[in-house]
Phi, psi and omega in degrees: 000138179286146174272137176279169177284158172277096189307310183300311181293325177296317177298313180301315181292309184296323182263004179052054181245146174252319181075156179276171171300126183308330178291346181269348179286151176295153180299329179285331173292319177297318179294325179301309179285326179297325177301316181292317181294316178304312180295319180296318179294314180300315181293324177298315179299315182298314181294317183289341176290337177160141178295138181202167175301148185302323181294326177290317177300317181297316179300318179295317180294317180299324180296339179270322190264353182295152187303319181299316179293319179297321179297317178296321178296317179298315178302316181299314181299317182289313184296334182258011176061036185269358178251147174287169178301317179296318179296320177298320179298315179296316178303312181298320177302316179292318180296323184271358181292144177275103181266138179282355181240171175214164180282149179287321188242032180215155175288166178297322178297317178295318180299319180294319177297318178298319178297320177298317180294318178296322178297319178297314179297318178298317178299312181298319178299312183290339174274356179084014183263063179293335177300317179290323176302311182294322178299312180294319179296326176298316178298314183297310185290326182268002180275000000 
């Protein structure tokens, strides 16, 4: 099997970026990138499960990435002690951040939990720990 590129390091090298320590980014900046990574992993899983029309793939991906599902996933991870102390801290920072937006189809509490989970995924991505991102996404998608 071919090895893929280390996306984060490839981006840093090609664009000549160093980036700050991931712990120094605002929780909403972490959630911003985490939203994309969360979505990319979910869409990758959906596509690799089987070729299908794009609208079917989209419905399956949306069922994974919507705020209500993310909030339930965050609850599951926390209630079952599946996050490290540091991960819980990052999650709480994201959950407690004052966001100027809200979800269309979720309560504010669900939206905040989803933002916390996205912040955690963003943090893990920016630290280069894609193995942990995939591990958590595996738990989330298969729960």
